[in-house]
Phi, psi and omega in degrees: 000321183294321182282329182291324178291318178297317179295320179296319180295318177294318178299315180296319182294317179293321181295316182288328181281342180278349180290140179270132178282145181289136178278130181272123180255124178265125179294147180296144178265131181271122180249121181272124179260128180292149179280186181290157181289145179281178180290154181286142182283170181293151180284139179284165181288147179280137180281160180275135177290134180238136180237130181280161179286147176280135179287164182289148178281139181284166181284148174279137179291161180286147179275136180286159179284153179285137181287165180288149179272136180286166180291146179264133177278166179281154179285140183285165178278154181284137181281171179282181184262061182268132180252130182253126178248126179254117180293144178270134181277000000 
């Protein structure tokens, strides 16, 4: 029984590997090549240059009034010659 299964597997492998695969045939592709260029056409007429009108200049806005000046305080007195030492941590 052991040999018959092995023999069947080998026979199947040989039979399937002996089959010839079908060859795929690709049909030829037709490439159309353009012909020579035709004669150049006539030159078109030149257009007339046109210039648009310049628009009117707008009015300048009014200038605002200068604000009132605030009251000036008196100058402070000169301090003493005190030295402050801040310790470094």
